[in-house]
MARRO-749850 format. One record per atom (N, C-alpha, C): atom name; y, x, z. Coordinates in steps of 0.1 Angstrom, whole numbers. Layout:
% MARRO-749850
    a   north    east      up
   CA       Y       X       Z
...
***
This chain:
% MARRO-749850
    a   north    east      up
    N   -1181     355     -57
   CA   -1184     345     -46
    C   -1192     353     -36
    N   -1190     349     -23
   CA   -1197     355     -12
    C   -1211     351     -12
    N   -1219     360      -6
   CA   -1234     357      -6
    C   -1239     351       6
    N   -1230     349      16
   CA   -1235     343      29
    C   -1245     351      36
    N   -1255     345      42
   CA   -1266     352      49
    C   -1278     354      40
    N   -1281     366      37
   CA   -1293     369      27
    C   -1303     376      35
    N   -1316     371      34
   CA   -1327     379      39
    C   -1333     387      28
    N   -1336     400      31
   CA   -1342     409      21
    C   -1355     414      26
    N   -1366     410      20
   CA   -1379     415      24
    C   -1382     428      17
    N   -1390     437      22
   CA   -1391     450      16
    C   -1379     458      16
    N   -1370     456      26
   CA   -1357     462      26
    C   -1357     477      28
    N   -1368     483      33
   CA   -1369     498      34
    C   -1374     504      22
    N   -1378     497      12
   CA   -1384     502       0
    C   -1374     508     -10
    N   -1379     514     -21
   CA   -1370     521     -30
    C   -1360     511     -36
    N   -1364     500     -40
   CA   -1354     490     -46
    C   -1346     484     -35
    N   -1353     480     -24
   CA   -1346     473     -13
    C   -1335     482      -7
    N   -1337     495      -6
   CA   -1327     504      -1
    C   -1314     504      -9
    N   -1316     504     -23
   CA   -1305     504     -32
    C   -1297     491     -32
    N   -1305     480     -32
   CA   -1298     467     -33
    C   -1291     463     -20
    N   -1297     466      -8
   CA   -1290     463       4
    C   -1277     470       6
    N   -1276     482       1
   CA   -1264     490       2
    C   -1253     484      -5
    N   -1256     477     -17
   CA   -1246     470     -24
    C   -1243     456     -19
    N   -1254     449     -16
   CA   -1252     435     -13
    C   -1245     433       1
    N   -1247     442      10
   CA   -1241     440      23
    C   -1225     440      22
    N   -1220     446      11
   CA   -1205     445      10
    C   -1201     431       6
    N   -1210     423       1
   CA   -1206     409      -3
    C   -1212     398       5
    N   -1220     402      15
   CA   -1227     393      24
    C   -1220     391      37
    N   -1221     379      42
   CA   -1217     377      56
    C   -1226     385      66
    N   -1239     384      62
   CA   -1250     390      70
    C   -1262     393      62
    N   -1268     404      64
   CA   -1281     407      57
    C   -1292     408      68
    N   -1303     400      66
   CA   -1314     401      75
    C   -1325     410      68
    N   -1327     422      73
   CA   -1336     432      67
    C   -1350     431      73
    N   -1359     428      64
   CA   -1373     427      68
    C   -1382     437      62
    N   -1390     444      70
   CA   -1400     453      65
    C   -1410     456      76
    N   -1421     462      72
   CA   -1432     466      81
    C   -1429     478      89
    N   -1419     486      84
   CA   -1415     498      91
    C   -1401     497      96
    N   -1397     504     106
   CA   -1384     503     112
    C   -1373     507     103
    N   -1362     500     103
   CA   -1350     504      96
    C   -1339     508     107
    N   -1335     520     107
   CA   -1327     525     118
    C   -1313     527     115
    N   -1309     524     102
   CA   -1295     527      98
    C   -1288     514      95
    N   -1291     503     102
   CA   -1285     490      99
    C   -1270     491     101
    N   -1262     485      92
   CA   -1248     484      93
    C   -1244     473     103
    N   -1231     471     105
   CA   -1227     461     115
    C   -1231     447     111
    N   -1231     444      98
   CA   -1235     430      94
    C   -1249     430      89
    N   -1258     439      93
   CA   -1272     439      90
    C   -1280     438     103
    N   -1291     430     102
   CA   -1300     428     113
    C   -1314     432     108
    N   -1320     442     114
   CA   -1333     447     109
    C   -1344     441     118
    N   -1354     436     112
   CA   -1365     430     119
    C   -1378     436     113
    N   -1388     440     121
   CA   -1401     444     117
    C   -1410     432     115
    N   -1415     429     103
   CA   -1422     417     100
    C   -1434     421      91
    N   -1445     415      94
   CA   -1457     416      85
    C   -1457     403      77
    N   -1456     404      64
   CA   -1455     392      55
    C   -1468     385      55
    N   -1479     390      60
   CA   -1492     384      61
    C   -1492     374      73
    N   -1482     374      81
   CA   -1481     365      93
    C   -1471     354      90
    N   -1476     342      87
   CA   -1467     331      83
    C   -1457     327      94
    N   -1462     327     107
   CA   -1453     323     118
    C   -1442     334     119
    N   -1445     346     118
   CA   -1435     357     120
    C   -1425     356     108
    N   -1430     353      96
   CA   -1421     352      84
    C   -1411     341      86
    N   -1416     329      91
   CA   -1407     318      92
    C   -1396     321     103
    N   -1401     327     114
   CA   -1391     331     124
    C   -1381     341     119
    N   -1385     350     111
   CA   -1376     361     106
    C   -1366     355      96
    N   -1370     345      88
   CA   -1361     339      78
    C   -1352     329      84
    N   -1353     325      96
   CA   -1345     315     102
    C   -1330     319     102
    N   -1321     311      97
   CA   -1307     314      96
    C   -1303     319      82
    N   -1312     322      73
   CA   -1309     327      60
    C   -1305     316      51
    N   -1295     319      42
   CA   -1292     309      32
    C   -1299     312      19
    N   -1304     324      17
   CA   -1311     327       5
    C   -1320     339       8
    N   -1330     341       0
   CA   -1340     352       2
    C   -1342     360     -10
    N   -1341     373      -9
   CA   -1344     383     -20
    C   -1358     389     -16
    N   -1368     385     -22
   CA   -1382     389     -18
    C   -1387     400     -26
    N   -1386     412     -20
   CA   -1390     425     -27
    C   -1403     430     -20
    N   -1407     425      -9
   CA   -1419     431      -2
    C   -1432     429      -9
    N   -1441     439      -6
   CA   -1454     438     -12
    C   -1458     452     -18
    N   -1470     452     -23
   CA   -1475     465     -29
    C   -1469     466     -43
    N   -1463     478     -46
   CA   -1456     480     -58
    C   -1463     485     -70
    N   -1476     487     -69
   CA   -1483     493     -81
    C   -1498     489     -80
    N   -1506     494     -89
   CA   -1520     491     -90
    C   -1527     495     -77
    N   -1536     486     -73
   CA   -1544     487     -61
    C   -1556     478     -62
    N   -1565     479     -52
   CA   -1576     470     -52
    C   -1571     455     -52
    N   -1578     446     -59
   CA   -1573     433     -60
    C   -1572     426     -47
    N   -1581     428     -37
   CA   -1580     422     -24
    C   -1567     425     -17
    N   -1563     438     -18
   CA   -1551     442     -12
    C   -1539     436     -19
    N   -1539     435     -32
   CA   -1528     429     -39
    C   -1527     414     -36
    N   -1538     408     -35
   CA   -1538     393     -32
    C   -1532     391     -18
    N   -1536     399      -9
   CA   -1531     398       5
    C   -1516     401       6
    N   -1512     412       0
   CA   -1498     417       2
    C   -1488     409      -7
    N   -1492     408     -20
   CA   -1483     402     -29
    C   -1483     387     -30
    N   -1496     381     -32
   CA   -1497     367     -34
    C   -1496     359     -21
    N   -1504     363     -11
   CA   -1503     356       2
    C   -1489     358       9
    N   -1484     370       8
   CA   -1471     373      14
    C   -1460     364       7
    N   -1461     363      -6
   CA   -1451     355     -13
    C   -1453     340      -9
    N   -1465     336      -8
   CA   -1467     322      -3
    C   -1461     319      10
    N   -1462     329      19
   CA   -1456     327      33
    C   -1441     327      32
    N   -1435     335      23
   CA   -1420     334      21
    C   -1416     321      16
    N   -1423     316       5
   CA   -1419     304      -1
    C   -1421     292       9
    N   -1432     292      16
   CA   -1435     281      25
    C   -1424     281      37
    N   -1421     293      41
   CA   -1410     294      52
    C   -1397     288      46
    N   -1394     292      34
   CA   -1381     287      27
    C   -1382     272      26
    N   -1393     266      23
   CA   -1394     252      22
    C   -1392     245      35
    N   -1398     251      45
   CA   -1397     244      59
    C   -1383     246      65
    N   -1376     257      61
   CA   -1363     260      67
    C   -1352     254      58
    N   -1355     249      46
   CA   -1345     244      38
    C   -1336     255      32
    N   -1341     266      29
   CA   -1334     277      23
    C   -1331     274       8
    N   -1319     276       4
   CA   -1314     271      -9
    C   -1320     279     -21
    N   -1321     292     -20
   CA   -1325     300     -32
    C   -1335     311     -27
    N   -1345     313     -35
   CA   -1355     324     -33
    C   -1355     332     -46
    N   -1353     344     -45
   CA   -1354     354     -57
    C   -1366     362     -55
    N   -1376     361     -64
   CA   -1388     368     -64
    C   -1388     381     -72
    N   -1393     392     -67
   CA   -1395     404     -75
    C   -1407     403     -83
    N   -1406     399     -96
   CA   -1417     400    -105
    C   -1418     413    -111
    N   -1425     414    -123
   CA   -1427     427    -129
    C   -1429     425    -144
    N   -1424     435    -152
   CA   -1427     435    -166
    C   -1442     437    -169
    N   -1449     441    -158
   CA   -1463     444    -160
    C   -1472     431    -162
    N   -1465     420    -161
   CA   -1473     407    -163
    C   -1474     405    -178
    N   -1467     413    -187
   CA   -1468     411    -201
    C   -1471     425    -208
    N   -1477     434    -201
   CA   -1478     448    -206
    C   -1487     449    -218
    N   -1496     440    -221
   CA   -1504     441    -233
    C   -1498     435    -245
    N   -1486     430    -245
   CA   -1480     426    -257
    C   -1476     439    -265
    N   -1477     439    -278
   CA   -1474     452    -285
    C   -1460     456    -285
    N   -1458     469    -286
   CA   -1445     475    -287
    C   -1436     468    -297
    N   -1441     464    -308
   CA   -1433     458    -319
    C   -1428     444    -316
    N   -1433     438    -305
   CA   -1429     424    -302
    C   -1418     424    -292
    N   -1406     417    -295
   CA   -1396     415    -285
    C   -1400     403    -277
    N   -1405     406    -265
   CA   -1411     396    -256
    C   -1401     389    -247
    N   -1403     375    -246
   CA   -1395     367    -238
    C   -1402     361    -227
    N   -1395     355    -218
   CA   -1402     349    -206
    C   -1411     337    -210
    N   -1409     331    -221
   CA   -1417     320    -225
    C   -1430     324    -232
    N   -1431     337    -235
   CA   -1444     342    -241
    C   -1455     342    -231
    N   -1468     341    -236
   CA   -1479     341    -226
    C   -1480     354    -218
    N   -1484     353    -206
   CA   -1486     365    -198
    C   -1498     373    -203
    N   -1497     386    -203
   CA   -1508     395    -207
    C   -1508     407    -197
    N   -1513     405    -185
   CA   -1512     415    -175
    C   -1519     428    -180
    N   -1513     439    -176
   CA   -1519     452    -179
    C   -1528     458    -169
    N   -1529     451    -158
   CA   -1538     455    -147
    C   -1538     445    -135
    N   -1544     449    -125
   CA   -1546     440    -113
    C   -1532     437    -107
    N   -1524     447    -107
   CA   -1510     445    -101
    C   -1503     434    -110
    N   -1504     435    -123
   CA   -1498     425    -131
    C   -1503     411    -129
    N   -1517     411    -126
   CA   -1523     398    -123
    C   -1516     392    -110
    N   -1514     400    -100
   CA   -1508     396     -87
    C   -1494     391     -90
    N   -1487     397     -98
   CA   -1473     393    -101
    C   -1473     380    -109
    N   -1483     378    -118
   CA   -1484     366    -125
    C   -1486     354    -115
    N   -1494     357    -105
   CA   -1497     347     -95
    C   -1484     344     -86
    N   -1476     355     -84
   CA   -1464     353     -77
    C   -1454     344     -84
    N   -1453     346     -98
   CA   -1445     337    -106
    C   -1450     322    -105
    N   -1464     321    -106
   CA   -1470     308    -106
    C   -1467     301     -92
    N   -1467     308     -81
   CA   -1463     302     -68
    C   -1449     298     -68
    N   -1440     306     -74
   CA   -1426     302     -74
    C   -1424     290     -82
    N   -1431     289     -94
   CA   -1430     277    -102
    C   -1435     264     -95
    N   -1446     266     -88
   CA   -1452     255     -80
    C   -1442     250     -70
    N   -1436     259     -62
   CA   -1427     255     -51
    C   -1414     249     -57
    N   -1410     253     -69
   CA   -1398     247     -76
    C   -1402     233     -80
    N   -1413     231     -87
   CA   -1417     218     -93
    C   -1421     208     -82
    N   -1429     213     -73
   CA   -1434     203     -63
    C   -1425     201     -51
    N   -1418     211     -47
   CA   -1410     209     -34
    C   -1395     211     -36
    N   -1391     213     -49
   CA   -1377     214     -51
    C   -1369     226     -47
    N   -1377     237     -44
   CA   -1370     250     -42
    C   -1363     255     -55
    N   -1352     262     -53
   CA   -1346     269     -64
    C   -1351     283     -64
    N   -1358     287     -75
   CA   -1365     300     -75
    C   -1361     307     -88
    N   -1357     320     -87
   CA   -1355     329     -98
    C   -1364     341     -97
    N   -1372     343    -107
   CA   -1381     354    -107
    C   -1376     365    -117
    N   -1374     377    -111
   CA   -1369     388    -119
    C   -1381     397    -123
    N   -1384     398    -136
   CA   -1394     408    -141
    C   -1388     422    -142
    N   -1389     429    -131
   CA   -1382     442    -130
    C   -1388     453    -139
    N   -1379     460    -146
   CA   -1382     471    -155
    C   -1385     484    -147
    N   -1384     495    -154
   CA   -1386     508    -147
    C   -1374     512    -139
    N   -1374     509    -126
   CA   -1363     511    -118
    C   -1361     526    -114
    N   -1352     533    -121
   CA   -1350     547    -119
    C   -1335     550    -119
    N   -1331     560    -112
   CA   -1317     564    -113
    C   -1313     568    -127
    N   -1322     575    -134
   CA   -1320     578    -148
    C   -1334     578    -154
    N   -1335     575    -167
   CA   -1348     575    -174
    C   -1353     589    -175
    N   -1366     591    -173
   CA   -1372     605    -173
    C   -1384     606    -183
    N   -1388     596    -190
   CA   -1399     597    -199
    C   -1397     587    -211
    N   -1404     589    -222
   CA   -1402     582    -234
    C   -1402     567    -232
    N   -1412     562    -225
   CA   -1413     547    -223
    C   -1401     542    -217
    N   -1394     549    -208
   CA   -1382     544    -201
    C   -1371     541    -211
    N   -1371     547    -223
   CA   -1361     544    -232
    C   -1361     529    -236
    N   -1372     523    -234
   CA   -1373     508    -236
    C   -1373     500    -223
    N   -1378     506    -212
   CA   -1381     498    -200
    C   -1371     501    -188
    N   -1362     510    -190
   CA   -1353     514    -179
    C   -1345     503    -173
    N   -1345     502    -160
   CA   -1335     494    -152
    C   -1327     503    -143
    N   -1314     504    -147
   CA   -1306     513    -139
    C   -1303     507    -125
    N   -1298     515    -116
   CA   -1295     510    -103
    C   -1283     500    -104
    N   -1273     503    -112
   CA   -1262     494    -114
    C   -1266     480    -119
    N   -1275     481    -129
   CA   -1280     468    -135
    C   -1289     460    -126
    N   -1297     468    -118
   CA   -1305     461    -108
    C   -1297     453     -98
    N   -1286     459     -93
   CA   -1277     453     -84
    C   -1271     440     -91
    N   -1267     442    -103
   CA   -1261     431    -111
    C   -1271     419    -112
    N   -1283     422    -116
   CA   -1293     411    -117
    C   -1296     404    -104
    N   -1297     412     -93
   CA   -1300     406     -80
    C   -1288     397     -76
    N   -1276     402     -77
   CA   -1265     394     -74
    C   -1264     381     -82
    N   -1267     382     -95
   CA   -1266     370    -104
    C   -1277     360    -100
    N   -1289     365     -96
   CA   -1300     357     -93
    C   -1297     349     -80
    N   -1291     356     -70
   CA   -1288     350     -57
    C   -1277     339     -59
    N   -1268     341     -69
   CA   -1256     332     -70
    C   -1257     322     -82
    N   -1269     322     -89
   CA   -1270     313    -101
    C   -1268     299     -96
    N   -1263     290    -105
   CA   -1260     276    -102
    C   -1272     270     -95
    N   -1270     261     -86
   CA   -1280     254     -78
    C   -1289     245     -87
    N   -1283     241     -99
   CA   -1291     232    -107
    C   -1303     239    -114
    N   -1303     253    -114
   CA   -1314     260    -119
    C   -1325     259    -109
    N   -1335     252    -113
   CA   -1347     249    -104
    C   -1356     261    -104
    N   -1359     266    -117
   CA   -1368     277    -118
    C   -1364     285    -130
    N   -1364     298    -129
   CA   -1362     307    -141
    C   -1369     320    -139
    N   -1374     325    -150
   CA   -1380     338    -151
    C   -1372     346    -161
    N   -1367     358    -157
   CA   -1360     366    -167
    C   -1364     381    -165
    N   -1363     388    -176
   CA   -1365     403    -175
    C   -1353     410    -170
    N   -1355     417    -159
   CA   -1344     425    -154
    C   -1345     439    -160
    N   -1338     442    -170
   CA   -1339     454    -178
    C   -1325     458    -182
    N   -1322     471    -183
   CA   -1309     475    -188
    C   -1308     472    -203
    N   -1296     474    -209
   CA   -1293     470    -223
    C   -1298     481    -232
    N   -1310     485    -231
   CA   -1316     496    -238
    C   -1318     492    -253
    N   -1313     501    -262
   CA   -1314     498    -276
    C   -1329     496    -280
    N   -1338     503    -273
   CA   -1352     502    -277
    C   -1360     493    -269
    N   -1354     484    -261
   CA   -1361     476    -251
    C   -1372     467    -258
    N   -1382     463    -250
   CA   -1393     455    -255
    C   -1390     440    -252
    N   -1380     437    -243
   CA   -1379     424    -237
    C   -1365     418    -240
    N   -1366     404    -241
   CA   -1353     397    -243
    C   -1345     397    -231
    N   -1332     398    -233
   CA   -1322     397    -222
    C   -1321     382    -218
    N   -1317     379    -206
   CA   -1316     365    -202
    C   -1305     358    -209
    N   -1307     345    -212
   CA   -1296     337    -218
    C   -1285     336    -207
    N   -1272     338    -210
   CA   -1262     337    -200
    C   -1261     324    -193
    N   -1266     313    -200
   CA   -1266     300    -193
    C   -1276     299    -182
    N   -1286     308    -183
   CA   -1296     308    -173
    C   -1293     318    -161
    N   -1288     330    -165
   CA   -1284     339    -155
    C   -1272     347    -160
    N   -1261     345    -153
   CA   -1249     350    -158
    C   -1247     365    -155
    N   -1255     373    -161
   CA   -1253     388    -160
    C   -1257     394    -173
    N   -1249     403    -178
   CA   -1252     411    -190
    C   -1253     425    -186
    N   -1264     432    -188
   CA   -1266     446    -183
    C   -1256     455    -191
    N   -1253     466    -184
   CA   -1243     475    -189
    C   -1248     488    -194
    N   -1259     493    -189
   CA   -1264     506    -192
    C   -1274     506    -203
    N   -1275     518    -210
   CA   -1285     519    -221
    C   -1292     533    -219
    N   -1305     533    -219
   CA   -1313     545    -217
    C   -1310     555    -228
    N   -1305     550    -239
   CA   -1303     559    -251
    C   -1293     570    -248
    N   -1284     568    -238
   CA   -1275     578    -235
    C   -1281     590    -228
    N   -1294     588    -224
   CA   -1301     599    -217
    C   -1312     605    -227
    N   -1313     600    -239
   CA   -1325     603    -247
    C   -1325     618    -250
    N   -1314     625    -251
   CA   -1314     639    -255
    C   -1322     648    -244
    N   -1323     643    -232
   CA   -1329     650    -221
    C   -1344     646    -219
    N   -1349     637    -227
   CA   -1362     632    -225
    C   -1372     638    -236
    N   -1382     645    -231
   CA   -1392     650    -241
    C   -1398     640    -250
    N   -1399     643    -263
   CA   -1405     634    -272
    C   -1397     621    -275
    N   -1385     621    -272
   CA   -1377     609    -274
    C   -1375     605    -288
    N   -1376     615    -297
   CA   -1375     613    -312
    C   -1388     608    -318
    N   -1399     608    -310
   CA   -1412     604    -316
    C   -1414     589    -315
    N   -1417     582    -325
   CA   -1418     567    -324
    C   -1431     563    -317
    N   -1430     552    -310
   CA   -1442     547    -303
    C   -1450     539    -313
    N   -1463     538    -311
   CA   -1472     531    -319
    C   -1468     516    -319
    N   -1464     510    -330
   CA   -1459     496    -329
    C   -1470     486    -324
    N   -1483     490    -326
   CA   -1493     481    -321
    C   -1498     484    -308
    N   -1493     495    -302
   CA   -1497     499    -289
    C   -1491     490    -278
    N   -1497     490    -266
   CA   -1492     481    -256
    C   -1479     486    -250
    N   -1471     476    -246
   CA   -1458     479    -240
    C   -1460     487    -227
    N   -1471     485    -221
   CA   -1474     491    -208
    C   -1476     506    -208
    N   -1479     511    -220
   CA   -1482     525    -222
    C   -1494     529    -214
    N   -1493     539    -205
   CA   -1505     544    -198
    C   -1510     534    -188
    N   -1502     525    -183
   CA   -1507     515    -174
    C   -1518     506    -180
    N   -1518     505    -193
   CA   -1528     497    -200
    C   -1542     504    -201
    N   -1543     517    -198
   CA   -1555     524    -199
    C   -1566     519    -189
    N   -1578     517    -194
   CA   -1588     512    -184
    C   -1589     520    -171
    N   -1588     534    -172
   CA   -1589     542    -161
    C   -1579     539    -150
    N   -1568     534    -154
   CA   -1557     531    -144
    C   -1561     520    -135
    N   -1570     511    -139
   CA   -1575     501    -131
    C   -1588     503    -125
    N   -1597     510    -133
   CA   -1611     512    -128
    C   -1612     519    -115
    N   -1602     528    -113
   CA   -1603     536    -100
    C   -1600     528     -88
    N   -1595     515     -90
   CA   -1592     506     -79
    C   -1603     495     -77
    N   -1613     496     -86
   CA   -1623     485     -85
    C   -1635     491     -78
    N   -1639     485     -67
   CA   -1651     489     -59
    C   -1664     484     -65
    N   -1673     493     -67
   CA   -1686     489     -72
    C   -1696     487     -61
***
């Protein structure tokens, strides 16, 4: 099915660049939003410089979109004030603009890091409690909560993708569980944008079909995409791939270490 007009925030980022290259082939028009210039727009792409912290600019930029793929924000651990401003407030402005403009579907880029403290031995699903592994994970938990609020209170249709380790190929042992291939990322994004309109809110893990994965794949009745790739096909090239992970250790691996967050806390 055609995607119509899709607005993509964070379109110049690592994930945004890969997804827009695929989605523009199926879209009538892509509205590309980022804080930095995008100079390689195709004929059916319109690039706009927008700061997601500016609610008026966000609403103006999203005008005309039928759906939004919201990828913009800080992508990793940072001081909490920065994460709240970029990720939480920015998401609020996107959702509020979607409400005011009557946009049918908003897809939010969540993160597996909202559950990083669940143990490796647990196959974790979207219904399990959040256990953020850092301040970034906290901000993404808030992003999900905002999406749920706008679905429950204002009737928006919101799909939140808890994105795995987005890499062209897995390069470290943890990736054998957490890898999200480019092909599967495109598949998840397309499925989230085209999911049936009766889905008011859904949170799913966007992860490839890794034999060692920590997370449940989405129920096909919720999101009609089955991932195709398995990090195991790359295991022979990954150092330590044959060494088992501590079953009681956190799924987040090094992201769960105190030092990973302490360096971003101002005293």
